C-alpha positions as CSV (number, residue, x, y, z in Angstrom):
1,X,-15.0,-32.2,19.9
2,X,-14.5,-34.4,23.0
3,X,-11.4,-32.7,24.3
4,X,-13.0,-29.4,24.8
5,X,-10.7,-27.1,26.9
6,X,-10.6,-23.3,27.3
7,X,-7.4,-22.2,25.7
8,X,-7.8,-18.5,26.6
9,X,-6.2,-18.7,30.0
10,X,-6.8,-15.5,32.0
11,X,-7.6,-13.2,29.1
12,X,-10.3,-10.8,30.3
13,X,-13.4,-10.1,28.3
14,X,-12.7,-12.8,25.8
15,X,-15.4,-15.3,25.0
16,X,-13.4,-18.5,24.8
17,X,-14.1,-21.9,23.4
18,X,-12.3,-25.1,23.5
19,X,-9.7,-25.9,20.8
20,X,-7.4,-28.5,22.2
21,X,-6.6,-30.4,25.4
22,X,-2.8,-30.1,24.9
23,X,-1.5,-27.3,27.0
24,X,1.7,-26.9,25.0
25,X,-0.3,-26.5,21.8
26,X,-2.6,-24.0,23.6
27,X,0.4,-21.9,24.5
28,X,1.7,-21.9,20.9
29,X,-1.7,-21.0,19.5
30,X,-1.9,-18.1,21.9
31,X,1.4,-16.9,20.6
32,X,-0.4,-16.6,17.2
33,X,-3.2,-14.7,18.9
34,X,-5.6,-17.7,18.6
35,X,-7.8,-18.1,21.7
36,X,-11.2,-18.9,20.3
37,X,-12.8,-20.9,17.5
38,X,-13.3,-17.7,15.5
39,X,-9.6,-16.9,15.9
40,X,-8.9,-20.2,14.2
41,X,-11.5,-19.5,11.4
42,X,-9.9,-16.1,10.7
43,X,-6.3,-17.6,10.8
44,X,-6.2,-17.6,7.0
45,X,-3.5,-19.0,4.7
46,X,-0.4,-17.0,3.9
47,X,-0.2,-18.8,0.5
48,X,-1.0,-22.1,-1.2
49,X,0.9,-24.9,-2.6
50,X,-0.1,-26.8,-5.7
51,X,0.2,-30.5,-4.8
52,X,-2.5,-31.5,-7.4
53,X,0.1,-32.0,-10.1
54,X,3.3,-34.2,-10.4
55,X,6.3,-33.2,-12.6
56,X,8.8,-35.8,-14.0
57,X,12.1,-35.0,-12.4
58,X,13.9,-34.2,-15.7
59,X,11.2,-31.8,-16.9
60,X,10.4,-30.0,-13.6
61,X,11.0,-26.3,-13.9
62,X,13.7,-24.8,-11.7
63,X,13.3,-21.9,-9.3
64,X,9.6,-22.4,-8.6
65,X,7.9,-24.8,-6.1
66,X,6.9,-28.1,-7.7
67,X,6.0,-31.6,-6.8
68,X,7.9,-34.7,-7.9
69,X,7.8,-38.4,-6.9
70,X,10.5,-41.1,-6.9
71,X,12.3,-43.8,-5.1
72,X,15.2,-43.3,-2.8
73,X,18.2,-45.0,-4.3
74,X,21.0,-43.7,-2.1
75,X,21.1,-42.4,1.5
76,X,24.1,-41.1,3.4
77,X,25.2,-38.5,6.1
78,X,28.1,-36.4,4.9
79,X,30.3,-34.6,7.4
80,X,32.0,-32.1,5.1
81,X,31.7,-29.3,4.3
82,X,29.1,-29.6,7.1
83,X,27.0,-32.3,8.5
84,X,24.1,-33.1,6.2
85,X,21.7,-35.8,5.1
86,X,21.8,-36.4,1.3
87,X,19.4,-38.8,-0.5
88,X,19.3,-39.5,-4.2
89,X,15.7,-39.8,-5.6
90,X,15.0,-41.4,-9.0
91,X,12.0,-41.7,-11.3
92,X,11.7,-43.0,-14.8
93,X,12.9,-39.6,-16.2
94,X,15.9,-38.8,-14.1
95,X,17.4,-38.2,-10.7
96,X,17.8,-35.4,-8.1
97,X,19.3,-35.0,-4.6
98,X,17.2,-34.3,-1.5
99,X,19.4,-32.5,1.1
100,X,18.7,-31.7,4.7
101,X,21.2,-29.5,6.7
102,X,19.2,-29.9,9.9
103,X,17.8,-33.4,10.5
104,X,16.9,-36.0,13.2
105,X,18.2,-39.6,13.4
106,X,14.7,-40.7,12.8
107,X,14.8,-39.1,9.3
108,X,17.9,-41.1,8.4
109,X,15.9,-44.3,9.1
110,X,12.7,-43.1,7.6
111,X,14.3,-42.1,4.2
112,X,15.9,-45.5,3.7
113,X,16.8,-46.8,0.2
114,X,13.8,-48.3,-1.5
115,X,11.2,-45.9,0.1
116,X,8.9,-44.1,-2.3
117,X,8.7,-40.4,-1.6
118,X,6.7,-37.4,-2.8
119,X,8.7,-34.1,-2.6
120,X,7.5,-30.5,-2.7
121,X,10.0,-27.6,-3.1
122,X,12.2,-25.6,-5.4
123,X,14.6,-27.5,-7.6
124,X,17.9,-25.7,-7.9
125,X,21.3,-26.5,-9.5
126,X,23.8,-27.3,-6.7
127,X,27.0,-29.1,-5.9
128,X,25.2,-32.5,-6.4
129,X,23.4,-31.4,-9.7
130,X,19.7,-30.8,-9.5
131,X,18.7,-30.8,-5.8
132,X,15.9,-29.8,-3.4
133,X,17.1,-28.4,0.0
134,X,14.7,-29.1,2.9
135,X,11.7,-30.1,0.7
136,X,8.4,-31.1,2.2
137,X,8.8,-34.9,2.0
138,X,6.1,-37.6,2.5
139,X,6.7,-41.4,2.3
140,X,3.9,-42.8,0.1
141,X,2.6,-46.0,-1.5
142,X,2.8,-46.5,-5.3
143,X,-0.2,-45.0,-7.1
144,X,-1.3,-42.9,-4.0
145,X,-3.8,-40.3,-5.2
146,X,-2.8,-36.7,-5.5
147,X,-4.5,-33.9,-3.5
148,X,-7.6,-32.7,-5.2
149,X,-7.3,-29.1,-4.1
150,X,-4.6,-26.4,-3.3
151,X,-2.8,-27.0,0.0
152,X,-3.0,-24.0,2.3
153,X,0.1,-22.8,4.1
154,X,-0.6,-21.0,7.4
155,X,1.4,-18.6,9.6
156,X,2.9,-20.8,12.3
157,X,5.2,-20.5,15.3
158,X,8.0,-22.7,16.6
159,X,6.8,-26.2,17.6
160,X,3.5,-25.9,15.9
161,X,3.3,-27.8,12.6
162,X,1.2,-27.0,9.5
163,X,-0.4,-30.5,9.9
164,X,-1.5,-29.7,13.5
165,X,-2.8,-26.3,12.7
166,X,-4.5,-27.4,9.6
167,X,-6.2,-30.3,11.5
168,X,-7.5,-27.9,14.2
169,X,-8.9,-25.5,11.6
170,X,-10.5,-28.3,9.7
171,X,-12.1,-29.7,12.8
172,X,-13.5,-26.3,13.9
173,X,-15.0,-25.8,10.4
174,X,-16.6,-29.2,10.5
175,X,-17.7,-29.4,14.1
176,X,-17.9,-26.0,15.6
177,X,-18.9,-25.8,19.3
178,X,-21.0,-22.7,18.4
179,X,-23.4,-23.6,15.6
180,X,-23.7,-20.0,14.6
181,X,-19.9,-19.6,14.1
182,X,-20.0,-19.1,10.3
183,X,-23.5,-17.3,10.4
184,X,-23.9,-14.1,8.4
185,X,-23.4,-10.8,10.4
186,X,-23.9,-8.5,7.4
187,X,-27.4,-7.9,6.1
188,X,-28.2,-9.8,2.8
189,X,-28.9,-6.5,0.9
190,X,-25.5,-5.1,1.8
191,X,-23.8,-8.4,0.6
192,X,-25.8,-8.3,-2.6
193,X,-25.4,-4.6,-3.2
194,X,-21.5,-5.1,-3.1
195,X,-21.7,-8.3,-5.1
196,X,-19.9,-10.4,-2.5
197,X,-20.1,-14.1,-1.7
198,X,-21.4,-15.4,1.6
199,X,-19.2,-15.4,4.7
200,X,-19.4,-19.2,5.2
201,X,-18.7,-19.8,1.5
202,X,-15.7,-17.4,1.5
203,X,-14.1,-19.0,4.7
204,X,-14.4,-22.5,3.3
205,X,-13.0,-21.5,-0.1
206,X,-9.9,-20.0,1.5
207,X,-9.2,-22.8,3.8
208,X,-10.1,-25.6,1.3
209,X,-10.0,-24.2,-2.3
210,X,-11.9,-26.3,-4.8
211,X,-9.9,-27.8,-7.7
212,X,-11.1,-25.4,-10.3
213,X,-10.3,-22.2,-8.4
214,X,-7.9,-19.7,-10.0
215,X,-4.6,-20.0,-8.2
216,X,-3.5,-16.5,-9.2
217,X,-6.6,-14.9,-7.6
218,X,-6.0,-16.8,-4.4
219,X,-2.3,-15.9,-4.2
220,X,-2.7,-12.1,-5.0
221,X,-5.9,-12.0,-2.8
222,X,-8.2,-10.7,-5.5
223,X,-10.5,-13.8,-5.5
224,X,-14.1,-12.9,-4.4
225,X,-13.6,-15.0,-1.2
226,X,-10.7,-12.6,-0.3
227,X,-12.8,-9.6,-1.3
228,X,-15.5,-10.6,1.2
229,X,-13.0,-11.2,4.0
230,X,-11.3,-7.8,3.4
231,X,-14.7,-6.1,3.2
232,X,-15.8,-7.6,6.5
233,X,-12.6,-6.6,8.2
234,X,-12.9,-3.0,6.9
235,X,-16.5,-2.9,7.9
236,X,-15.8,-4.0,11.5
237,X,-13.2,-1.2,11.7
238,X,-15.5,1.4,10.3
239,X,-18.4,0.3,12.6
240,X,-16.2,0.4,15.8
241,X,-14.9,3.8,14.8
242,X,-18.3,5.3,13.9
243,X,-19.8,3.7,17.1
244,X,-17.1,5.4,19.2
245,X,-17.9,8.7,17.4
246,X,-21.6,8.4,18.3
247,X,-20.8,7.4,21.9
248,X,-18.6,10.4,22.2
249,X,-21.3,12.6,20.9
250,X,-23.6,11.3,23.6
251,X,-21.2,12.4,26.4
252,X,-21.1,15.9,27.9
253,X,-18.3,18.4,27.8
254,X,-18.1,22.0,29.1
255,X,-19.6,24.5,26.6
256,X,-16.7,26.9,25.8
257,X,-18.3,29.6,23.8
258,X,-16.2,32.0,21.7
259,X,-15.6,35.3,23.5
260,X,-13.8,38.1,21.9
261,X,-12.1,39.6,24.9
262,X,-8.8,37.5,25.2
263,X,-8.9,36.5,21.6
264,X,-8.9,40.1,20.3
265,X,-6.3,41.2,22.9
266,X,-4.0,38.4,21.9
267,X,-4.4,39.1,18.1
268,X,-3.6,42.8,18.4
269,X,-0.3,41.9,20.1
270,X,0.8,39.5,17.3
271,X,3.5,40.8,14.9
272,X,2.0,38.7,12.0
273,X,-1.3,37.8,10.5
274,X,-2.9,34.3,10.4
275,X,-3.1,32.6,7.0
276,X,-6.5,31.8,5.5
277,X,-5.9,28.1,6.4
278,X,-5.1,28.9,10.0
279,X,-8.3,31.1,10.3
280,X,-10.4,28.3,8.8
281,X,-9.2,25.7,11.3
282,X,-9.5,28.2,14.2
283,X,-13.1,28.6,13.3
284,X,-13.6,24.8,13.1
285,X,-12.1,24.3,16.5
286,X,-13.9,27.2,18.0
287,X,-17.3,25.7,16.9
288,X,-16.5,22.4,18.4
289,X,-15.4,24.0,21.8
290,X,-18.8,25.8,21.9
291,X,-20.7,22.5,21.7
292,X,-21.6,20.5,24.9
293,X,-20.2,17.3,23.3
294,X,-16.5,16.6,23.7
295,X,-14.4,17.7,20.7
296,X,-12.0,15.1,19.5
297,X,-10.2,16.8,16.6
298,X,-7.0,16.0,14.8
299,X,-5.2,19.1,13.6
300,X,-2.8,18.3,10.7
301,X,-0.3,20.7,9.4
302,X,3.0,20.4,7.6
303,X,6.3,21.3,9.4
304,X,6.2,25.1,10.1
305,X,2.6,25.7,9.1
306,X,1.7,27.3,12.3
307,X,-0.1,24.8,14.5
308,X,1.1,26.3,17.8
309,X,-0.7,29.6,17.3
310,X,-3.9,27.7,16.5
311,X,-3.5,25.7,19.7
312,X,-2.9,28.9,21.6
313,X,-6.2,30.4,20.3
314,X,-8.0,27.2,21.4
315,X,-6.5,27.4,24.9
316,X,-7.5,31.1,25.1
317,X,-11.1,30.2,24.3
318,X,-11.1,27.6,27.2
319,X,-9.5,30.1,29.6
320,X,-11.9,32.9,28.6
321,X,-14.7,30.5,29.8
322,X,-13.0,29.9,33.2
323,X,-11.6,26.5,32.3
324,X,-8.0,25.3,32.4
325,X,-6.1,24.0,29.3
326,X,-3.2,21.6,29.1
327,X,-0.6,21.1,26.4
328,X,1.4,17.9,26.4
329,X,4.4,17.3,24.1
330,X,6.5,14.2,23.7
331,X,10.0,15.6,24.4
332,X,11.3,18.1,27.1
333,X,12.9,20.2,24.3
334,X,9.6,20.6,22.4
335,X,7.5,21.0,25.7
336,X,9.9,23.7,27.0
337,X,9.8,25.5,23.7
338,X,5.9,25.5,23.9
339,X,6.2,26.8,27.5
340,X,8.5,29.7,26.5
341,X,6.5,30.7,23.5
342,X,3.2,30.5,25.3
343,X,4.5,32.3,28.4
344,X,5.7,35.1,26.2
345,X,2.2,35.3,24.5
346,X,0.0,34.8,27.6
347,X,1.7,36.4,30.6
348,X,1.2,40.0,29.2
349,X,-2.5,39.0,29.1
350,X,-2.4,38.2,32.8
351,X,-2.5,34.4,32.3
352,X,-0.1,32.3,34.4
353,X,1.5,29.4,32.5
354,X,2.8,26.4,34.5
355,X,5.7,24.1,33.4
356,X,5.7,20.4,34.5
357,X,8.3,17.8,33.5
358,X,9.7,14.6,34.9
359,X,13.1,16.2,35.6
360,X,11.9,18.9,38.0
361,X,13.1,18.9,41.6
362,X,10.5,17.7,44.2
363,X,9.9,21.2,45.7
364,X,9.6,22.9,42.4
365,X,7.3,20.2,41.1
366,X,5.1,20.4,44.3
367,X,4.6,24.1,43.8
368,X,3.5,23.6,40.2
369,X,1.1,20.8,41.2
370,X,-0.4,23.1,43.8
371,X,-1.1,26.0,41.4
372,X,-2.6,23.5,38.8
373,X,-4.9,21.9,41.5
374,X,-6.0,25.3,42.9
375,X,-6.7,26.8,39.4
376,X,-4.3,29.6,40.0
377,X,-2.7,28.7,36.8
378,X,-5.0,28.4,33.7
379,X,-2.5,26.7,31.3
380,X,-0.2,23.9,32.1
381,X,2.5,22.8,29.6
382,X,4.6,19.6,29.9
383,X,5.6,16.2,28.9
384,X,4.0,12.9,29.9
385,X,4.4,14.1,33.5
386,X,1.0,15.9,33.0
387,X,-0.9,12.7,33.2
388,X,0.7,11.2,36.3
389,X,-1.6,10.4,39.2
390,X,-0.3,13.2,41.4
391,X,-1.5,15.8,38.9
392,X,-5.1,17.1,39.6
393,X,-6.6,19.9,37.7
394,X,-9.0,22.4,39.2
395,X,-11.2,22.4,36.1
396,X,-9.7,21.0,32.9
397,X,-11.7,22.0,29.8
398,X,-9.2,21.4,27.0
399,X,-6.4,18.9,26.5
400,X,-4.0,19.5,23.6
401,X,-1.6,16.8,22.6
402,X,1.2,17.7,20.2
403,X,2.8,15.1,18.0
404,X,0.0,12.8,19.1
405,X,1.4,9.6,17.3
406,X,4.4,9.7,19.7
407,X,2.2,9.0,22.8
408,X,0.7,5.6,23.6
409,X,-3.1,5.2,23.6
410,X,-3.3,5.0,27.4
411,X,-1.3,8.1,27.9
412,X,-3.7,10.1,25.7
413,X,-6.7,8.7,27.6
414,X,-5.1,9.4,30.9
415,X,-4.7,13.1,30.2
416,X,-8.4,13.4,29.1
417,X,-9.6,11.7,32.3
418,X,-7.8,14.4,34.2
419,X,-10.8,16.6,33.5
420,X,-13.0,14.5,35.6
421,X,-13.0,15.4,39.3
422,X,-12.0,12.7,41.8
423,X,-10.9,10.3,39.1
424,X,-7.5,8.7,39.1
425,X,-5.8,6.6,36.3
426,X,-7.4,5.4,33.1
427,X,-11.2,4.8,33.6
428,X,-14.1,4.9,31.3
429,X,-16.1,8.1,32.1
430,X,-19.7,7.8,33.2
431,X,-21.9,9.3,30.5
432,X,-23.3,11.8,33.0
433,X,-19.9,13.2,33.8
434,X,-18.2,15.9,31.8
435,X,-15.0,15.1,30.0
436,X,-12.7,17.8,28.5
437,X,-12.4,18.6,24.8
438,X,-9.4,17.2,23.1
439,X,-7.2,18.6,20.3
440,X,-4.5,16.4,18.8
441,X,-1.8,17.9,16.6
442,X,0.4,16.2,14.1
443,X,3.1,17.4,11.7
444,X,3.2,13.9,10.2
445,X,0.5,14.3,7.6
446,X,-1.9,11.3,7.3
447,X,-2.8,10.1,3.8
448,X,-6.5,10.0,2.9
449,X,-7.0,6.3,3.0
450,X,-5.3,6.0,6.3
451,X,-7.4,8.9,7.6
452,X,-10.5,7.1,6.4
453,X,-9.6,4.0,8.0
454,X,-7.8,4.7,11.4
455,X,-9.1,8.2,12.1
456,X,-12.7,7.7,11.1
457,X,-13.8,8.5,14.7
458,X,-12.1,11.9,14.7
459,X,-12.9,15.3,13.1
460,X,-9.9,16.4,11.1
461,X,-8.7,19.9,10.3
462,X,-5.8,20.6,7.9
463,X,-3.5,23.7,7.7
464,X,-2.7,23.3,4.0
465,X,-0.6,26.4,3.4
466,X,2.6,27.8,4.9
467,X,3.0,31.3,6.3
468,X,4.2,33.9,3.9
469,X,8.0,34.5,3.8
470,X,8.9,30.9,4.4
471,X,11.4,30.0,1.7
472,X,11.5,26.4,0.4
473,X,14.5,24.2,1.7
474,X,16.9,23.0,-1.0
475,X,17.7,19.3,-0.4
476,X,21.0,17.9,-1.5
477,X,22.1,14.3,-1.5
478,X,25.9,13.7,-0.9
479,X,27.9,10.6,-0.4
480,X,29.9,10.4,2.8
481,X,33.1,10.5,0.6
482,X,32.3,14.2,-0.2
483,X,32.5,15.3,3.4
484,X,35.2,17.9,2.6
485,X,32.6,19.8,0.4
486,X,30.2,19.8,3.4
487,X,32.9,21.2,5.7
488,X,33.3,24.1,3.2
489,X,29.6,24.8,3.1
490,X,29.5,25.1,6.9
491,X,32.5,27.5,6.9
492,X,30.7,29.7,4.2
493,X,27.4,29.7,6.1
494,X,29.0,30.6,9.5
495,X,31.1,33.4,7.9
496,X,27.9,35.0,6.7
497,X,26.6,34.9,10.3
498,X,24.2,32.0,9.8
499,X,23.9,28.9,12.0
500,X,24.1,25.2,11.3
501,X,22.7,21.9,12.6
502,X,24.7,18.7,12.3
503,X,22.4,15.8,13.1
504,X,24.1,12.5,14.1
505,X,22.8,9.2,12.8
506,X,20.0,7.3,14.4
507,X,21.4,4.0,15.7
508,X,18.3,2.0,16.8
509,X,20.2,-0.9,18.2
510,X,22.0,1.1,20.9
511,X,21.4,4.4,22.6
512,X,24.9,4.2,24.0
513,X,26.4,3.8,20.4
514,X,24.3,6.8,19.2
515,X,25.6,8.9,22.2
516,X,29.2,7.9,21.5
517,X,28.7,8.8,17.7
518,X,27.4,12.2,18.8
519,X,30.4,12.8,21.2
520,X,32.9,11.7,18.6
521,X,31.4,13.9,16.0
522,X,31.3,16.9,18.4
523,X,35.0,16.4,19.2
524,X,35.9,16.1,15.5
525,X,34.0,19.3,14.5
526,X,35.4,21.2,17.5
527,X,38.9,20.6,16.1
528,X,37.9,21.1,12.5
529,X,36.1,24.5,13.4
530,X,38.4,25.8,16.0
531,X,37.2,29.4,15.3
532,X,33.5,28.5,15.9
533,X,31.5,27.9,19.0
534,X,30.3,24.3,18.7
535,X,27.4,23.0,20.9
536,X,26.2,19.4,21.6
537,X,22.7,18.3,22.6
538,X,21.5,14.8,23.1
539,X,19.0,12.7,25.1
540,X,21.3,12.0,28.1
541,X,21.7,15.7,29.1
542,X,19.7,16.9,31.9
543,X,16.7,19.2,31.1
544,X,18.6,22.3,32.3
545,X,21.7,21.4,30.2
546,X,19.5,21.0,27.0
547,X,17.7,24.2,27.8
548,X,20.9,26.1,28.2
549,X,22.4,24.9,24.9
550,X,19.2,25.5,22.9
551,X,19.0,29.0,24.4
552,X,22.7,29.7,23.4
553,X,21.9,28.4,19.9
554,X,18.7,30.5,19.6
555,X,20.6,33.6,20.8
556,X,23.4,33.0,18.2
557,X,26.1,32.3,20.7
558,X,26.5,28.7,19.3
559,X,27.1,28.7,15.6
560,X,27.2,24.9,15.0
561,X,25.0,22.6,17.0
562,X,25.7,18.9,17.0
563,X,22.6,17.0,17.9
564,X,20.9,13.6,18.0
565,X,17.3,13.4,16.8
566,X,16.0,15.0,19.9
567,X,15.7,18.1,17.8
568,X,13.4,16.4,15.4
569,X,10.2,18.3,16.4
570,X,9.4,21.9,17.4
571,X,12.8,23.6,17.5
572,X,12.5,27.0,16.0
573,X,15.7,29.0,15.2
574,X,15.0,31.3,12.2
575,X,18.8,32.1,11.7
576,X,19.7,28.4,11.1
577,X,19.9,28.0,7.4
578,X,22.0,24.8,6.9
579,X,21.4,21.4,8.2
580,X,23.6,18.3,7.7
581,X,22.1,14.9,8.4
582,X,24.6,12.2,8.7
583,X,23.8,8.6,7.7
584,X,20.4,9.8,6.4
585,X,19.9,6.4,4.8
586,X,19.2,5.0,8.4
587,X,16.3,7.3,9.0
588,X,12.6,7.1,8.1
589,X,10.9,9.6,5.7
590,X,8.8,11.2,8.4
591,X,11.9,11.8,10.6
592,X,13.9,13.2,7.7
593,X,11.0,15.6,6.7
594,X,10.7,16.7,10.4
595,X,14.4,17.3,10.7
596,X,14.6,19.2,7.4
597,X,11.8,21.4,8.8
598,X,14.1,22.8,11.4
599,X,15.7,25.0,8.7
600,X,14.0,27.4,6.3
601,X,12.1,29.1,9.2
602,X,13.5,32.5,8.4
603,X,13.4,34.5,5.1
604,X,16.8,33.3,3.9
605,X,17.3,30.4,1.5
606,X,18.1,27.2,3.4
607,X,19.7,24.0,2.5
608,X,19.5,20.5,4.0
609,X,22.4,18.1,3.1
610,X,21.6,14.4,3.4
611,X,24.8,12.5,3.7
612,X,24.7,8.8,3.1
613,X,27.1,5.8,3.2
614,X,27.4,3.3,0.3
615,X,26.2,0.7,-0.5
616,X,22.6,1.7,-0.2
617,X,19.8,-0.8,0.3
618,X,16.9,-0.7,-2.2
619,X,14.5,0.7,0.5
620,X,17.1,3.3,1.6
621,X,17.6,4.4,-2.1
622,X,13.8,4.7,-2.5
623,X,13.5,6.8,0.8
624,X,16.2,9.2,-0.2
625,X,14.8,9.6,-3.7
626,X,11.3,10.5,-2.2
627,X,12.7,13.1,0.3
628,X,14.9,14.6,-2.4
629,X,12.1,15.0,-4.9
630,X,9.3,16.2,-2.6
631,X,8.8,18.9,0.0
632,X,5.1,18.5,0.5
633,X,4.6,16.5,3.7
634,X,1.3,14.9,2.5
635,X,2.9,13.5,-0.6
636,X,5.9,12.2,1.4
637,X,3.4,10.6,3.9
638,X,1.5,8.9,1.0
639,X,4.7,7.5,-0.5
640,X,5.8,6.5,3.0
641,X,2.6,4.6,3.6
642,X,3.1,2.8,0.3
643,X,6.6,1.8,1.3
644,X,6.0,0.7,4.9
645,X,2.3,-0.1,5.3
646,X,-0.1,1.3,7.9
647,X,1.3,-0.6,10.9
648,X,4.8,0.8,10.6
649,X,3.4,4.3,9.6
650,X,1.2,4.6,12.7
651,X,3.5,3.0,15.1
652,X,1.1,0.2,15.6
653,X,2.7,-1.2,18.7
654,X,1.6,1.7,20.8
655,X,-1.3,3.2,18.8
656,X,-3.8,0.7,20.3
657,X,-5.9,0.8,17.1
658,X,-6.5,-2.7,15.7
659,X,-4.4,-3.2,12.6
660,X,-5.8,-4.5,9.4
661,X,-4.6,-8.1,8.8
662,X,-6.0,-8.6,5.3
663,X,-7.1,-5.5,3.7
664,X,-4.5,-3.2,2.0
665,X,-5.4,0.4,2.0
666,X,-3.4,1.1,-1.2
667,X,-5.1,-1.6,-3.2
668,X,-8.5,-1.9,-1.4
669,X,-9.6,1.8,-1.5
670,X,-12.9,0.8,-3.2
671,X,-13.7,-1.7,-0.5
672,X,-13.0,0.9,2.1
673,X,-15.4,3.3,0.6
674,X,-18.1,0.6,0.3
675,X,-17.4,-0.4,4.0
676,X,-17.9,3.3,5.1
677,X,-21.3,3.4,3.4
678,X,-22.3,0.0,4.8
679,X,-21.3,1.0,8.3
680,X,-23.7,4.0,8.4
681,X,-26.5,1.7,7.1
682,X,-25.9,-1.0,9.7
683,X,-25.6,1.4,12.6
684,X,-28.9,3.1,11.7
685,X,-30.9,-0.1,10.8
686,X,-29.1,-3.3,12.2
687,X,-27.8,-2.6,15.7
688,X,-27.8,-6.3,16.8
689,X,-25.9,-7.4,13.6
690,X,-23.5,-4.4,14.2
691,X,-22.6,-5.8,17.6
692,X,-22.1,-9.3,16.3
693,X,-19.9,-8.2,13.5
694,X,-17.6,-6.1,15.7
695,X,-17.3,-8.9,18.2
696,X,-16.4,-11.4,15.4
697,X,-13.6,-9.2,14.1
698,X,-12.3,-7.1,16.9
699,X,-13.1,-9.1,20.1
700,X,-11.5,-7.4,23.1
701,X,-9.5,-4.9,21.0
702,X,-12.4,-2.4,21.0
703,X,-11.4,-1.2,24.5
704,X,-8.8,1.1,22.9
705,X,-11.2,2.8,20.5
706,X,-12.6,5.1,23.1
707,X,-9.5,7.2,23.0
């Protein structure tokens, strides 16, 4: 490797090695996330092409990728119906057309009559008879030998060819700058115990499969070489998560012991009793808060299971020990609802609750900042405004984050750092300093395999029962063409004194379009229901306007509320017993389940009508079938994971947790279990190899795992 050049640019914390002297190629490699030799080694094929076999043209199967060889007997550029290069290729058995819709002038010359070519692609029946459109085409000599192994096809980017990428990978495998590049990072006994091939052997097999390899096992990723790669990837993730868990246990947090004073006073004022599941998770959280290690617990509970009361009891335990608590929610509607509920609960106990949001006026905001910093208020509730630099807590002992998946990783870390005196922004705490306990809440249940993989560094509590008296919501699917029936249902519900939500479609491409749809729907429903008070709430309203409308709806002054998906989480109006979701086919399962959870919060039977427009895509049909058939959030989440994969499910772009590239949690559960066991063994007995393994697989991505 004579043209050794650092291709990593200014990427901090990344050990970089030379790959190419060509700056344009460097930029394209970086687009693929390739900055080091190891990145190249782990840039594994998407699929393989079988160029080890030639088919006679007349006997080649149609509809699958095959290789044929022949001589060009005709070459012309046609201008109609569109400009295209058409060549006829002939062998002793027959003829086919090779057609290029996009081509260069050099190709017209290269594919001249008389040239022998080898084509790889799908043969289909077209206007010119049997044809290949945009096949892989090589000019060859007669009797040129065939490939002796499967040809790997790599993920590429514009301007970077398979040939260039394959050449770079081949060169790194043959002449690595670091001689230990393919060395083992997993102890031999763990490799043998799991009956896996060696790392070097696996990598070479996947990049250059031998002639006798099973094509099927390569393509479906069940070959032992793929199993080793997936195991190593899962092991790296487990190691980093467990390492973070151990590091957290080595840090200090305030010991917030259970004290009965506020707890008992609070419980005597409640008009209902906690469920057994709520009491169980309260005990788990209370035990964590009493430890001098920072709690980092995820509280899962289906829509309406009563997570807020659990959070309130956790906050009281912190306050009873003289420490402040903070509750952060993703939307102003949800945050303000928490504020109102907690104020009603806490102020009779003599506990002041502060409200902080981005939309507050400067003077009001400054007053709130002052009482938070002085310690005059013991509980602060707000949106992302809580983790801005100007917010300083007197003594933060507990940070509670509702709907945690809606926040970016740096936002969650920033709130936790607020508990450290004199610290601004996102920094790594010194081990000697105290950090607050952290409780994250989610009404989007996390399937078991996902929890094992992406939340292995957290303690998890689950509220797995609903409070008594909650009636199940009946879900109905109706085509948009049956809108008149929906109108009748709304009339009937409102005549009985009930209230109704009408949720407008989510239009991802344009917030303006979504707003317009909501406005149009509002105007239509106002004229349709002239005798009803119709309200409208959407994201563009000011915080005060949203608060006023939601208050009117809660008090029964508004009978029909037209809303965008801002009411997705946390809105609690027991008298609302009917929800209509328009264009439900556009929404994800988690969102539909959350929206449906806004009704059925009282004792009356409730209905959620999912209106859809035809024709339905296959994925939309599957989603609607799942939400229609299931009311259990955990089962819906499991099916959602199966449909979308972990990256989409978690919101990978903001989660900060390294996504799995090769392992599939649905298919590779056995490997995940094996990786968990191996991780504990390596952390206990092989610390050096643990670090090498994490660095190989995660590089600089581990910075996020401390959240």
